[in-house]
N, C-alpha and C positions, 0 to 999 in steps of 0.2 A: 592743725595739731604739731607740736615740734616735739622732740624729744620723747613721743608718747605720752606727754602732758599735757592739756589744756592750761591755758594760762589766764588766771583770774585777776583783775585788779580789782581790790579793796578799798574804798575810800570812805573813811570813818575818821572822827575826831578824835575817839575815845578809846585810848589803848586796851582799855577793859574788854569794851564789844569788839576789837580788832582782833584780840587773842580767841573771843569765842567763835567769830568767825573763822579764822585761822584753824583751829582746833576741827572745827566743823568739817571744811573745805579739804585739808590736807589728809583727812580719814577716806576724803574719797578721791586720794591721788590726784589732785589738781596741782598745779604750780601756782602759788601765791604771791602775788606784788602788792605792797601798800606803799599809802598817802594817807596823812593826816587830815589833808584841807583839799579844796575843789582847785584851787589855782596850783598846788603840786600835781595834783592828778592829771590835769591839762597839760602843765609841762611834760610830764612823761607820755602821757598819748600825743603829744604832738612828735615826738623821738620811735615811741613805739608803736603805732596804729596796726601794724602788720604781723606784731607778735603779740596781740593782745586778744584774745579769745573771748573775755568776757568782762565788764565791767559792772563791779557791784557796790551803789552808791546809795549811802545813809540819808536821808531826805534832809535832817537838819546836819551840814558840816560848816566849818568856818571858811571864808574867805567866798567862795562861791557857794550858792546853795545848791540842794541836789537838783532841782529844777533848772538854775542857772545852767550849771555844767551841761546838765541833759540836753539844752535847746543847742549849747556852741556845738557839742557832740555830732548833732543830728544835722548841723547846719553846715559842717565841714565835710569837704570831698573826700579828704584823707580819712578823715574817722568818725563817718556816718553809717559806716557797715558795721562797727564794732557794738555788738550786741550790749543792753545797757539795760539791768534790774535797778530798783529803788526799794529800800526798805525805811518802811513810816513805822513809828512808835505806836500809832492809833490810825484808826481806820477813819479817814475822812474822804468823805465820797469827793468833795469837790478838789483835793488834792491829787486824788487819786484818778480821774478823771482828767485832771491839767498834764500828769505825768504820763497817761497814756496817750494823749492828744498829741503829745509833743515826743513821741517816737520810741516812748520805754517799752523794753519786750515785755516786762510783767513787773508786777508791784508786790511786794512780800511785806506782811505785817507781823510786828514784833507783839508778845512771843510767838515763833514759828515753830511749826512740826519740823524736823528734821527731814523727814521721810517725804513728806510731799513737796517742799523744796528743792530737795536734792534731786526730785524725777523732775520738777517745771525746770530746773539748772540744766539738765542734762539733755534733756528735748530741745531746751533752747540752741544748745552747741551743737546737736546732732542736725537740727534745720540750717544751721551756718554752715556744716560742711557740705551738705548736700548741694550738687551742681544745680543752678538755676537757670532756666531757657525764658529768655526773654524776648520781644521784638523791639530789635534794636530803632525801628523804624520811627517808631512813637518818640525818643528822646532827638531823634534827628530831625524831625517835623518838627516838634515843638523849637528848636532853635529855629530854624527856617522861621517859621511863626512870630518868634519875636523880631526877624529881621526886617520881616513884610509887614507887620501887621499897620504900620501907620498909611501904607498905601492899599489896605484893604477896605479902607473905611467902614468897619464895623467898630460894634461898641467892644472896648476892653476888658469889661467885666469878665471874671472866672466862668460863666455860666456859657459864655456867648465863644472865649477862649476852647471852652471842652466841647462846644458842638461842631467849631470849625475841625479840631483837630480830628473829632470822632468820625466826621463825613469825610474828611480827606483820606484816613488811616483804611479805609472801608476801599478806598478806592486804588491802593497802592497793594503791591505785591508786599508780605510782610519776609522779614528778614530776622529768624532767631540765632540768637548767639548764647551760647552756654559758659565763657568763660570770658575775662578781661582781656585777655590777649584776644580773643576770638572777636569780642566787642570791638575793639580798636580799627582792627582790620576789615570789618565792613561798616565801620563808621568811616575809615578813607574809602574804601570802595565804592559806598552809596552815594558820599560826596562829590563823587568825581562831577566835572564839567557837566558830562552829558544828564547825569541825572539831575541837579538842581532845576533845571528849567520843567521837568514832568513833576516835582513836588511843588513847585511855584503856581502851575497850573491848576493841580488838585487844589491846592489851599485857596486859589482864587474863585474855585467852583464852589467849593464849598463856603467862603465866604459868603458869595450870592444868594446863596439857601438861607444861611443865618440872617443876612443883611434884612433879607426879604420875610423872616417868621422869624423874630429875636424870641429867646424864650426867657429874656432878662427881667427885672423886676422894672416895673416903669419908671423908675427914678433913673436907672441907669442908662435908658435909651437914647439914641441919639438922634439928631432933628430928622423927620420925615425926609424921604427921599423923593424930590420934585421932578427928577426926570424922566 
């Protein structure tokens, strides 16, 4: 939050609907930014990812569709942590599930009840500001697995990768951080020359277990080990 107001970017092609959103959100004392299409919104967010607290996107917008814009934002390292909610004109289960599967924090249906939407937006913004504790070893170990996987002689399917990471993480001491600064410091610390061999050792041991007991579909399996 900056200047005691959360900043919400509204992405909607119709001026009349933008006015509707504007009246509603300004009553809640949010600072409102507006764009008329997905391309303009993307250009704005590339410059202002850290000063945008929430993006409110209509599903059907010009240039980039709401889903296309959502996908781009959630795949971007700089913009993926900005919460996104979509407004839809009608309840289509397939489209609603597509939005949630691609990282939308929520989907609102028009016509909408102000009190319900206001509460859900407030909950999203509160959750965004809460410090999150994460085990940084998950991210570091996954990167090491990417580097070493060709030499581990295991299937590269999602299930086998997940099993290797799970087994390896259970053998390493977790390292929890609660801020981006702390995360970076811990990454540098854990990736020191002395620690990499330990990660490779546990990855190798975990890969051996998974190679002998794969849980992937039959079609994904590697040829049997003849050694």
